[in-house]
C-alpha positions, -999 to +999 in steps of 0.1 A: -095+164+215-065+143+212-037+152+234-002+155+210+018+122+215-011+099+209-014+114+177+022+111+176+017+077+183-011+067+156+008+091+130+041+073+118+059+059+085+056+031+089+015+035+093+012+057+061+030+029+042+007+003+054-022+024+049-016+025+010-005-013+015-041-023+029-059-001+005-035-017-031-046-051-014-086-038-012-081-025-049-065-060-061-095-078-043-076-103-019-084-081+011-121-073+019-131-037+036-164-032+059-167-008+027-169-036-001-196-056-003-174-075-028-133-085-036-132-059-069-105-054-085-096-019-094-059-019-111-061+013-122-061+028-082-045-003-071-011+006-096-019+043-081-010+036-049+020+017-059+034+044-079+024+071-044+044+046-022+078+047-053+072+084-047+073+079-004+100+061-019+121+083-036+117+113-019+125+096+018+158+079+003+187+080+026+165+102+057+147+067+072+158+041+101+170+008+085+141-006+097+115+017+077+135+014+050+136-024+048+100-023+054+088+007+026+114-022-001+092-053+014+057-035+008+064-023-027+079-060-036+052-075-022+027-054-041+043-054-077+045-095-073+009-088-066+000-061-090+016-080-121-003-115-108-038-093-104-032-081-140-025-112-155-054-128-141-078-097-155-066-099-184-069-137-195-108-134-176-114-112-208 
């Protein structure tokens, strides 16, 4: 059983954002996770993760420290750009 201090170190806002970011990159086929056999693209799940991050941004507005706010905005911008690129690639491949 973990003590409270080690749990607090593991569970923080940045970790949540990075977890959704990693999942999104995986769904976009940009990284391969240990559970995947290939870099399969799932635009629906990628979009859902981006939307979750957008909701987090909206609901935490004014409550984040400057570093958390900057990181969340940067991650969302990056993921949105990558999503558009992946969607264009998927469309042209059809």
